[in-house]
Residue frames relative to the residue before (quaternion, step in Angstrom):
aa qw qx qy qz dx dy dz
X 1.0000 0.0000 0.0000 0.0000 0.00 0.00 0.00
X 0.0832 -0.8138 0.5750 0.0176 3.58 -0.93 0.83
X 0.0278 -0.7804 0.6239 0.0314 3.51 -1.25 0.45
X 0.4615 -0.6726 0.4977 0.2947 3.55 -1.18 0.50
X 0.4367 -0.6780 0.5314 0.2593 3.52 -1.22 0.62
X 0.5365 -0.6293 0.4486 0.3388 3.57 -1.20 0.47
X 0.7021 0.3545 -0.2585 0.5608 3.62 1.08 -0.59
X 0.5182 -0.6680 0.4413 0.3009 3.57 -1.10 0.67
X 0.0082 -0.8070 0.5881 -0.0524 3.54 -0.71 1.15
X 0.1767 -0.7588 0.6155 0.1191 3.54 -1.31 0.38
X 0.2773 -0.7171 0.6151 0.1748 3.54 -1.16 0.74
X 0.1098 -0.7867 0.6070 0.0251 3.56 -0.91 1.03
X 0.1663 -0.8021 0.5705 0.0587 3.57 -1.00 0.85
X 0.4148 -0.7469 0.4668 0.2282 3.60 -0.74 1.06
X 0.3680 -0.7351 0.5363 0.1914 3.52 -1.30 0.46
X 0.7918 -0.3038 0.2248 0.4798 3.53 -1.32 -0.30
X 0.6514 0.4434 -0.3832 0.4818 3.53 -0.95 0.97
X 0.6414 0.5190 -0.3223 0.4640 3.58 1.25 -0.36
X 0.5104 0.6854 -0.4099 0.3188 3.59 1.23 -0.27
X 0.0644 0.7623 -0.6427 0.0404 3.55 -1.24 0.61
X 0.5462 -0.6080 0.4583 0.3493 3.55 -1.03 0.76
X 0.7710 0.3259 -0.2672 0.4774 3.56 -0.89 0.99
X 0.4815 0.6705 -0.4533 0.3363 3.60 1.21 -0.22
X 0.8257 0.2552 -0.1939 0.4642 3.53 -1.06 0.81
X 0.4856 0.6986 -0.4386 0.2895 3.60 1.19 -0.26
X 0.6785 0.4759 -0.3167 0.4614 3.60 0.90 -0.81
X 0.5816 0.5462 -0.3715 0.4748 3.59 1.19 -0.47
X 0.6368 0.5352 -0.3149 0.4570 3.56 0.98 -0.89
X 0.7151 0.4672 -0.2522 0.4547 3.57 0.94 -0.90
X 0.7935 0.3569 -0.1491 0.4699 3.59 1.07 -0.71
X 0.7596 0.3202 -0.1819 0.5361 3.61 1.19 -0.36
X 0.4081 -0.7112 0.5191 0.2411 3.57 -0.69 1.08
X 0.6518 0.5279 -0.3188 0.4414 3.59 0.94 -0.87
X 0.6591 0.4901 -0.3067 0.4810 3.59 0.98 -0.83
X 0.6353 0.5354 -0.3288 0.4490 3.58 0.97 -0.87
X 0.6337 0.5406 -0.3307 0.4436 3.58 0.99 -0.80
X 0.6333 0.5261 -0.3339 0.4589 3.60 1.03 -0.76
X 0.6764 0.4838 -0.2988 0.4680 3.59 0.81 -0.97
X 0.6656 0.5001 -0.3088 0.4599 3.60 0.93 -0.86
X 0.6278 0.5363 -0.3350 0.4539 3.58 1.04 -0.77
X 0.6715 0.4863 -0.3057 0.4681 3.58 0.94 -0.83
X 0.5974 0.5342 -0.3588 0.4786 3.60 1.07 -0.62
X 0.6552 0.5155 -0.3083 0.4581 3.58 0.96 -0.87
X 0.6529 0.5109 -0.3153 0.4618 3.59 0.95 -0.87
X 0.6959 0.4674 -0.2714 0.4729 3.58 0.97 -0.86
X 0.3192 -0.7435 0.5189 0.2759 3.55 1.07 -0.73
X 0.7184 0.3003 -0.2358 0.5815 3.56 1.22 0.55
X 0.5535 -0.6349 0.4403 0.3109 3.56 -1.28 0.41
X 0.1118 -0.7935 0.5976 0.0255 3.57 0.13 1.27
X 0.5810 0.6029 -0.3769 0.3961 3.59 1.08 -0.66
X 0.6023 0.5543 -0.3666 0.4423 3.61 1.05 -0.63
X 0.6618 0.4891 -0.2953 0.4854 3.57 0.99 -0.85
X 0.6461 0.5228 -0.3242 0.4517 3.59 0.97 -0.85
X 0.7722 0.4009 -0.2011 0.4500 3.56 0.74 -1.05
X 0.8183 0.2656 -0.1006 0.4998 3.59 1.03 -0.76
X 0.4775 -0.6793 0.4397 0.3425 3.61 1.20 -0.28
X 0.4870 0.0899 -0.7656 -0.4107 1.46 -2.32 -0.96
X 0.6759 -0.5181 0.3459 0.3938 3.56 -1.24 0.49
X 0.6268 0.5553 -0.3442 0.4245 3.59 1.01 -0.79
X 0.6666 0.4891 -0.2970 0.4777 3.57 1.06 -0.75
X 0.6513 0.5128 -0.3159 0.4616 3.59 0.98 -0.80
X 0.6630 0.5359 -0.3039 0.4253 3.59 1.04 -0.77
X 0.5198 0.6291 -0.4342 0.3814 3.60 1.13 -0.44
X 0.6005 -0.6352 0.3523 0.3343 3.54 -0.85 1.07
X 0.6929 0.4913 -0.2970 0.4363 3.59 0.87 -0.90
X 0.6852 0.4213 -0.2860 0.5209 3.61 1.27 -0.25
X 0.6434 0.5548 -0.3258 0.4148 3.57 0.93 -0.91
X 0.6822 0.5232 -0.3135 0.4033 3.58 0.85 -0.93
X 0.7077 0.4036 -0.2965 0.4983 3.67 0.74 -0.82
X 0.5993 0.5688 -0.3654 0.4287 3.61 1.11 -0.58
X 0.6705 0.4815 -0.2930 0.4825 3.58 0.95 -0.88
X 0.6260 0.5263 -0.3318 0.4702 3.58 0.98 -0.82
X 0.6584 0.5211 -0.3096 0.4462 3.58 0.87 -0.97
X 0.6839 0.4943 -0.2928 0.4497 3.57 0.87 -0.94
X 0.6587 0.5042 -0.3129 0.4626 3.59 0.97 -0.81
X 0.6839 0.4705 -0.2914 0.4754 3.59 0.86 -0.94
X 0.6304 0.5298 -0.3323 0.4599 3.59 1.03 -0.77
X 0.6328 0.5234 -0.3292 0.4661 3.59 1.01 -0.78
X 0.6538 0.5193 -0.3000 0.4614 3.56 0.93 -0.94
X 0.6739 0.4835 -0.2939 0.4751 3.58 0.94 -0.89
X 0.6272 0.5247 -0.3352 0.4679 3.60 1.07 -0.69
X 0.6065 0.5431 -0.3448 0.4673 3.59 1.08 -0.69
X 0.6522 0.5093 -0.3063 0.4706 3.55 0.97 -0.87
X 0.6606 0.5112 -0.3000 0.4608 3.55 0.96 -0.90
X 0.6964 0.4984 -0.2778 0.4351 3.59 0.90 -0.93
X 0.7328 0.4109 -0.2331 0.4897 3.58 1.02 -0.75
X 0.3278 -0.7292 0.5246 0.2926 3.56 1.04 -0.77
X 0.7605 0.1282 -0.0723 0.6324 3.55 1.20 -0.57
X 0.1267 -0.8227 0.5523 0.0455 3.57 -0.18 1.26
X 0.4609 -0.6632 0.5147 0.2878 3.55 -0.92 0.88
X 0.3072 -0.6854 0.6237 0.2164 3.53 -1.08 0.77
X 0.3683 -0.7446 0.4967 0.2513 3.63 -0.58 1.00
X 0.5260 -0.6167 0.4833 0.3309 3.53 -1.29 0.33
X 0.7790 0.0065 -0.0281 0.6264 3.56 1.30 -0.22
X 0.0685 -0.7766 0.6230 0.0636 3.54 -1.26 0.40
X 0.0455 0.7769 -0.6260 0.0495 3.54 -1.19 0.64
X 0.1420 -0.7765 0.6064 0.0960 3.54 -1.22 0.48
X 0.4480 -0.6929 0.5023 0.2585 3.54 -1.07 0.78
X 0.8260 -0.1167 0.0309 0.5506 3.58 -0.44 1.27
X 0.8189 0.1150 -0.0352 0.5611 3.61 -0.43 -1.19
X 0.6080 0.5960 -0.3438 0.3961 3.58 1.04 -0.76
X 0.5274 0.6306 -0.4123 0.3926 3.57 1.20 -0.39
X 0.6286 0.5424 -0.3379 0.4433 3.60 1.11 -0.62
X 0.5950 0.5231 -0.3607 0.4922 3.60 1.12 -0.55
X 0.6452 0.5223 -0.3114 0.4626 3.57 1.00 -0.85
X 0.5995 0.5640 -0.3602 0.4391 3.61 1.08 -0.65
X 0.6758 0.4837 -0.2961 0.4708 3.57 0.96 -0.86
X 0.6690 0.5063 -0.3022 0.4525 3.58 0.92 -0.89
X 0.7254 0.4290 -0.2406 0.4815 3.59 1.02 -0.78
X 0.5489 -0.6689 0.3681 0.3403 3.59 1.28 0.10
X 0.4060 0.7185 -0.4781 0.3006 3.60 1.23 0.18
X 0.7821 0.0776 -0.0246 0.6178 3.57 1.04 -0.86
X 0.5115 -0.5772 0.5212 0.3654 3.54 -1.23 0.42
X 0.6339 -0.5148 0.3963 0.4197 3.57 -1.20 0.39
X 0.6342 0.5414 -0.3298 0.4425 3.59 0.98 -0.83
X 0.6886 0.4633 -0.2869 0.4785 3.60 0.86 -0.91
X 0.6214 0.5336 -0.3460 0.4577 3.60 1.03 -0.72
X 0.6470 0.5105 -0.3148 0.4707 3.58 0.98 -0.84
X 0.6652 0.5027 -0.3109 0.4561 3.59 0.85 -0.93
X 0.6601 0.5066 -0.3066 0.4623 3.58 0.98 -0.83
X 0.6630 0.4952 -0.3016 0.4736 3.58 0.98 -0.83
X 0.6057 0.5474 -0.3568 0.4540 3.60 1.04 -0.69
X 0.6872 0.4587 -0.2820 0.4876 3.56 0.90 -0.91
X 0.6013 0.5568 -0.3498 0.4539 3.59 1.05 -0.73
X 0.6866 0.4872 -0.2820 0.4601 3.56 0.85 -0.99
X 0.6531 0.5152 -0.3157 0.4565 3.57 0.96 -0.86
X 0.6922 0.4801 -0.2795 0.4607 3.57 0.85 -0.97
X 0.6436 0.5114 -0.3271 0.4661 3.58 1.02 -0.72
X 0.6291 0.5257 -0.3406 0.4603 3.59 1.02 -0.73
X 0.6336 0.5151 -0.3243 0.4775 3.58 1.00 -0.81
X 0.6597 0.5042 -0.3083 0.4643 3.59 0.92 -0.90
X 0.6362 0.5281 -0.3257 0.4586 3.58 1.02 -0.78
X 0.6713 0.4953 -0.2929 0.4672 3.57 1.00 -0.84
X 0.7305 0.4432 -0.2368 0.4624 3.58 0.98 -0.87
X 0.7859 0.1689 -0.0703 0.5906 3.58 1.09 -0.71
X 0.1700 -0.8429 0.5012 0.0974 3.59 0.37 1.24
X 0.1891 0.7581 -0.6072 0.1442 3.52 -1.09 0.79
X 0.2176 -0.7748 0.5777 0.1362 3.52 -1.28 -0.21
X 0.3690 -0.7016 0.5619 0.2363 3.53 -1.33 -0.28
X 0.1401 -0.7767 0.6121 0.0498 3.54 -1.18 0.71
X 0.2726 -0.7437 0.5885 0.1620 3.56 -0.96 0.90
X 0.1539 -0.7683 0.6173 0.0712 3.54 -0.86 1.03
X 0.1229 -0.7934 0.5955 0.0288 3.57 -0.66 1.16
X 0.7959 0.2539 -0.2066 0.5093 3.55 -0.86 0.99
X 0.6037 0.5004 -0.3564 0.5080 3.56 1.26 0.48
X 0.3186 -0.7546 0.5376 0.2000 3.58 -0.83 0.93
X 0.7303 -0.4628 0.2905 0.4100 3.54 -1.31 0.28
X 0.6539 0.5178 -0.3243 0.4462 3.60 0.91 -0.85
X 0.6666 0.4844 -0.3006 0.4803 3.59 0.92 -0.89
X 0.6305 0.5346 -0.3328 0.4538 3.59 1.01 -0.78
X 0.6270 0.5289 -0.3340 0.4642 3.59 1.02 -0.75
X 0.6431 0.5119 -0.3181 0.4724 3.59 1.01 -0.79
X 0.6354 0.5242 -0.3227 0.4662 3.58 1.00 -0.83
X 0.6472 0.5182 -0.3162 0.4611 3.58 1.00 -0.81
X 0.6469 0.5180 -0.3263 0.4546 3.59 0.92 -0.83
X 0.7116 0.4615 -0.2589 0.4621 3.58 0.97 -0.82
X 0.7629 0.4009 -0.1972 0.4674 3.59 1.04 -0.74
X 0.4441 -0.6757 0.4718 0.3517 3.57 1.12 -0.64
X 0.4815 0.6311 -0.4526 0.4062 3.58 1.27 0.14
X 0.3166 -0.7393 0.5646 0.1856 3.57 -1.30 0.15
X 0.4698 -0.6469 0.5121 0.3140 3.58 -1.06 0.71
X 0.1814 -0.8189 0.5414 0.0580 3.55 -0.62 1.19
X 0.8026 -0.0259 0.0611 0.5928 3.57 1.01 -0.80
X 0.1327 -0.7320 0.6597 0.1068 3.54 -1.10 0.77
X 0.1852 -0.8370 0.5099 0.0720 3.55 -0.08 1.33
X 0.7728 -0.0471 0.0745 0.6285 3.55 0.95 -0.97
X 0.7304 -0.4268 0.2910 0.4468 3.57 -1.28 0.06
X 0.8022 0.2145 -0.1213 0.5438 3.61 1.12 -0.53
X 0.6600 0.4179 -0.3459 0.5198 3.59 1.12 0.66
X 0.0438 0.8012 -0.5864 0.1107 3.52 -0.42 1.32
X 0.2374 -0.7560 0.5955 0.1322 3.57 -1.03 0.84
X 0.1705 -0.7743 0.6035 0.0843 3.55 -0.91 0.98
X 0.1342 -0.7724 0.6148 0.0864 3.54 -1.20 0.60
X 0.3176 0.7482 -0.5464 0.2020 3.55 -1.17 0.50
X 0.6711 -0.4370 0.3629 0.4764 3.55 -1.27 -0.19
X 0.6918 -0.5278 0.3042 0.3878 3.55 -1.22 0.51
X 0.6248 0.5376 -0.3463 0.4479 3.61 1.03 -0.69
X 0.6650 0.5030 -0.3026 0.4618 3.58 0.92 -0.91
X 0.6734 0.4998 -0.3025 0.4529 3.57 0.96 -0.83
X 0.6155 0.5335 -0.3503 0.4625 3.59 1.04 -0.71
X 0.6497 0.5015 -0.3049 0.4831 3.56 1.02 -0.83
X 0.6433 0.5328 -0.3209 0.4465 3.57 0.98 -0.85
X 0.6290 0.5313 -0.3336 0.4590 3.60 1.00 -0.77
X 0.6545 0.5112 -0.3123 0.4613 3.58 0.92 -0.89
X 0.6764 0.4873 -0.2944 0.4672 3.58 0.89 -0.94
X 0.6558 0.5234 -0.3135 0.4446 3.58 0.92 -0.90
X 0.6261 0.5372 -0.3352 0.4550 3.58 1.02 -0.77
X 0.6531 0.4992 -0.3011 0.4833 3.57 1.00 -0.85
X 0.6982 0.4802 -0.2627 0.4615 3.60 1.04 -0.83
X 0.6421 -0.5923 0.3093 0.3758 3.59 1.22 0.14
X 0.3030 0.7537 -0.5301 0.2432 3.60 1.14 0.41
X 0.4592 -0.6711 0.5023 0.2940 3.59 -0.95 0.84
X 0.7858 -0.0311 0.0434 0.6161 3.54 1.07 -0.81
X 0.0645 -0.7377 0.6684 0.0703 3.54 -1.26 0.54
X 0.0139 -0.8622 0.4999 -0.0812 3.53 -0.05 1.36
X 0.3294 -0.7145 0.5773 0.2184 3.62 -0.66 1.03
X 0.3171 -0.7707 0.5271 0.1660 3.58 -0.85 0.99
X 0.4406 -0.6853 0.5173 0.2620 3.55 -1.14 0.70
X 0.3311 0.7142 -0.5361 0.3047 3.55 0.35 1.31
X 0.6064 -0.6308 0.3745 0.3068 3.53 -1.23 0.50
X 0.8238 -0.0078 0.0392 0.5655 3.59 1.17 -0.33
X 0.6396 -0.5202 0.4149 0.3848 3.52 -1.40 -0.16
X 0.0951 -0.8260 0.5552 0.0231 3.57 0.31 1.26
X 0.8275 0.1654 -0.1606 0.5119 3.56 -1.18 0.69
X 0.5940 0.4889 -0.4055 0.4936 3.53 0.88 1.03
X 0.7197 -0.4502 0.3163 0.4235 3.54 -1.31 0.13
X 0.5774 0.5953 -0.3824 0.4075 3.60 1.16 -0.44
X 0.6452 0.5028 -0.3158 0.4809 3.58 1.27 -0.25
X 0.3365 0.7814 -0.4782 0.2179 3.62 1.24 0.11
X 0.6587 0.4910 -0.3453 0.4536 3.67 0.83 -0.77
X 0.6481 0.5100 -0.3197 0.4666 3.59 1.01 -0.77
X 0.6502 0.5151 -0.3224 0.4560 3.58 0.94 -0.85
X 0.6368 0.5321 -0.3285 0.4510 3.58 0.97 -0.84
X 0.6887 0.4710 -0.2848 0.4720 3.58 0.89 -0.90
X 0.6587 0.5189 -0.3113 0.4472 3.57 1.00 -0.82
X 0.6063 0.5875 -0.3617 0.3955 3.58 1.03 -0.72
X 0.6051 0.5531 -0.3592 0.4460 3.58 1.09 -0.64
X 0.6608 0.4799 -0.3011 0.4924 3.58 1.05 -0.75
X 0.6195 0.5496 -0.3351 0.4492 3.58 0.97 -0.87
X 0.7074 0.4749 -0.2656 0.4512 3.56 0.89 -0.95
X 0.6456 0.5322 -0.3236 0.4419 3.60 1.22 -0.35
X 0.6723 0.5166 -0.2860 0.4465 3.59 1.24 -0.34
X 0.4580 -0.6483 0.5334 0.2922 3.55 -1.26 0.48
X 0.1304 -0.7821 0.6080 0.0418 3.56 -0.72 1.14
X 0.2153 -0.7857 0.5714 0.0990 3.57 -0.77 1.07
X 0.5777 -0.5558 0.4505 0.3929 3.56 -1.20 0.41
X 0.4689 -0.6904 0.4626 0.2992 3.63 -0.85 0.87
X 0.3101 -0.7398 0.5605 0.2056 3.58 -1.01 0.78
X 0.6763 0.3058 -0.2603 0.6175 3.55 1.41 0.06
X 0.5223 -0.6364 0.4468 0.3502 3.64 -0.82 0.85
X 0.1558 -0.7883 0.5940 0.0379 3.55 -0.74 1.14
X 0.2051 -0.7858 0.5752 0.0980 3.58 -0.65 1.13
X 0.3347 -0.8053 0.4630 0.1583 3.57 -0.49 1.23
X 0.5766 -0.6042 0.4433 0.3254 3.56 -1.17 0.68
X 0.7293 0.4289 -0.2318 0.4800 3.54 0.90 -0.97
X 0.7428 0.4208 -0.2201 0.4719 3.56 0.85 -1.02
X 0.1672 -0.8049 0.5387 0.1843 3.60 1.12 -0.72
X 0.6332 0.4320 -0.3535 0.5361 3.54 0.99 0.95
X 0.6579 -0.5112 0.3730 0.4083 3.55 -1.29 0.16
X 0.2152 -0.7435 0.6230 0.1129 3.54 -0.96 0.98
X 0.1909 -0.8677 0.4565 0.0473 3.55 -0.31 1.29
X 0.7653 0.2700 -0.1679 0.5597 3.59 1.22 -0.28
X 0.6411 -0.5242 0.3980 0.3947 3.53 -1.26 0.40
X 0.6537 0.5177 -0.3191 0.4504 3.58 1.02 -0.74
X 0.6118 0.5249 -0.3534 0.4747 3.59 1.09 -0.61
X 0.6433 0.5080 -0.3179 0.4764 3.57 1.03 -0.78
X 0.6220 0.5448 -0.3388 0.4489 3.59 0.96 -0.84
X 0.6769 0.4876 -0.2937 0.4667 3.59 0.89 -0.93
X 0.5945 0.5597 -0.3510 0.4584 3.58 1.08 -0.71
X 0.7059 0.4627 -0.2705 0.4631 3.59 0.82 -0.96
X 0.6084 0.5580 -0.3494 0.4432 3.58 1.14 -0.56
X 0.7240 0.4023 -0.2234 0.5138 3.59 1.26 -0.35
X 0.5415 0.7182 -0.3757 0.2232 3.55 1.12 -0.72
X 0.6864 0.5260 -0.3104 0.3947 3.61 0.80 -0.93
X 0.7647 0.3360 -0.1836 0.5183 3.59 1.11 -0.61
X 0.6507 0.5135 -0.3056 0.4686 3.60 1.27 0.06
X 0.5958 -0.5781 0.4333 0.3508 3.53 -1.27 0.49
X 0.3746 -0.6961 0.5683 0.2286 3.57 -1.01 0.87
X 0.2065 -0.8063 0.5486 0.0793 3.56 -0.50 1.23
X 0.0129 0.8591 -0.5114 0.0159 3.57 0.65 1.11
X 0.6172 0.5431 -0.3505 0.4487 3.60 0.95 -0.79
X 0.6997 0.4559 -0.2704 0.4790 3.58 0.88 -0.92
X 0.5876 0.5736 -0.3631 0.4403 3.59 1.14 -0.61
X 0.6850 0.4580 -0.2790 0.4932 3.58 0.87 -0.95
X 0.6291 0.5335 -0.3326 0.4572 3.59 0.99 -0.80
X 0.6216 0.5421 -0.3398 0.4520 3.58 1.00 -0.82
X 0.6891 0.4786 -0.2857 0.4631 3.57 0.90 -0.92
X 0.6298 0.5218 -0.3351 0.4678 3.58 1.00 -0.75
X 0.6642 0.5016 -0.2982 0.4671 3.57 0.96 -0.89
X 0.6698 0.4892 -0.2861 0.4799 3.57 1.20 -0.58
X 0.6304 -0.5959 0.3135 0.3862 3.57 1.26 0.15
X 0.3470 0.7252 -0.5211 0.2865 3.60 1.20 0.31
X 0.2218 -0.8130 0.5320 0.0825 3.57 -0.79 1.07
X 0.8038 0.1163 -0.0378 0.5822 3.58 1.09 -0.67
X 0.1844 -0.7679 0.6076 0.0848 3.54 -1.05 0.90
X 0.1222 -0.7580 0.6362 0.0757 3.56 -1.18 0.70
X 0.2196 -0.7510 0.6107 0.1215 3.56 -0.77 1.09
X 0.1025 -0.8318 0.5455 -0.0068 3.55 -0.45 1.26
X 0.6570 0.4208 -0.3579 0.5130 3.55 -0.45 1.27
X 0.7204 -0.4693 0.2926 0.4185 3.55 -1.28 0.10
X 0.8077 0.3342 -0.2402 0.4222 3.53 -1.16 0.72
X 0.3612 -0.7255 0.5550 0.1876 3.51 -1.42 0.12
X 0.2522 0.8055 -0.5060 0.1776 3.58 1.19 0.44
X 0.7052 0.4578 -0.2739 0.4670 3.57 0.81 -0.97
X 0.5882 0.5745 -0.3689 0.4335 3.58 1.08 -0.65
X 0.6583 0.5046 -0.3033 0.4691 3.56 0.96 -0.85
X 0.6477 0.5199 -0.3192 0.4564 3.57 0.99 -0.81
X 0.6462 0.5236 -0.3258 0.4495 3.57 0.91 -0.92
X 0.6626 0.5027 -0.3063 0.4631 3.59 0.95 -0.83
X 0.6538 0.4905 -0.3262 0.4750 3.60 1.04 -0.65
X 0.6360 0.5147 -0.3273 0.4728 3.58 1.13 -0.60
X 0.7861 -0.0520 0.0687 0.6121 3.58 1.00 -0.87
X 0.3493 -0.7788 0.4846 0.1911 3.58 -0.27 1.28
X 0.6908 0.4974 -0.2780 0.4451 3.57 1.13 -0.59
X 0.4873 0.6851 -0.4276 0.3322 3.58 1.26 -0.16
X 0.3581 -0.7004 0.5755 0.2234 3.56 -1.16 0.69
X 0.0773 0.8020 -0.5844 0.0967 3.59 -0.68 1.10
X 0.0691 -0.7910 0.6079 -0.0094 3.57 -0.89 1.02
X 0.2732 -0.7578 0.5724 0.1531 3.58 -0.92 0.94
X 0.0291 -0.7773 0.6284 -0.0106 3.56 -0.92 0.97
X 0.2488 0.8045 -0.5008 0.2001 3.56 -0.32 1.23
X 0.7454 0.2566 -0.2029 0.5809 3.57 1.28 0.08
X 0.7139 -0.4793 0.2843 0.4239 3.56 -1.26 0.25
X 0.6189 0.5504 -0.3520 0.4362 3.60 1.02 -0.71
X 0.6903 0.4610 -0.2877 0.4776 3.59 0.92 -0.84
X 0.5784 0.5524 -0.3726 0.4707 3.59 1.17 -0.50
X 0.6705 0.4883 -0.2966 0.4733 3.59 0.92 -0.90
X 0.6282 0.5259 -0.3353 0.4651 3.59 1.04 -0.75
X 0.6279 0.5253 -0.3240 0.4741 3.57 1.04 -0.80
X 0.6698 0.5119 -0.3001 0.4463 3.56 0.91 -0.95
X 0.6810 0.4922 -0.2991 0.4522 3.59 0.93 -0.84
X 0.6836 0.4711 -0.2809 0.4815 3.58 1.17 -0.56
X 0.5989 0.6006 -0.3548 0.3934 3.59 1.22 -0.38
């Protein structure tokens, strides 16, 4: 059973990089609804991904083809546990997910069934891993660099803007030579930090073109429904109102820049008063606070925080 809240809220879902061994385990042990989600994903995979999620090793969980369904499972399990704990789950006024997290938002907004979202994420992770192996690259976080300066750095280095997290945090993607050049240029341009990220490849860049091409065939084979909760797209940074708009968004997402700063700004401008980060970690919570210090943001990723949410609802 669901109901809308009187104040405007948004559910946010984290992406790759938020994974950690042991995430979701207390939800599995304490929530029947969460356990059902994890068990369903094990059944779809035909293997015990939950063992890797709960016990590791970390190197195995970090592999793209494991990390992506693991993060999706944990986010959806958290959401289902919230519903179970409250009996009446608030329908948010908007939802969005950071990169991979957009697929969790698809399930919550009714665009895809949980089963179809899992199958799509499995193929996404597999294809991205193949692309990473065939076209090596990486990502670099630039801190203290604005979007215009980052664009200039990309033109000079050959790197590509992969994510704009906040007004002064931009992620670049590309081959290793381009990224090394980008770091040197960014340092000269006054970046406070230029941090190579521990990721398997150049996500949201042209190096993901083979993965995007393969994924599009799967995207086009699925039934996309109109969202019953406004879904704010990573690429468009606006509300996607039909299933076909969402389909087109996903057909571009792997090779396009994630406009996270603009996504949060869009929701703030639309009157969103409170954000809830649903899934493991607090990465998005930190970003929201950097975008707007006055924003209300709550992280819900374990059983204790689910119970706290339920008692406050």
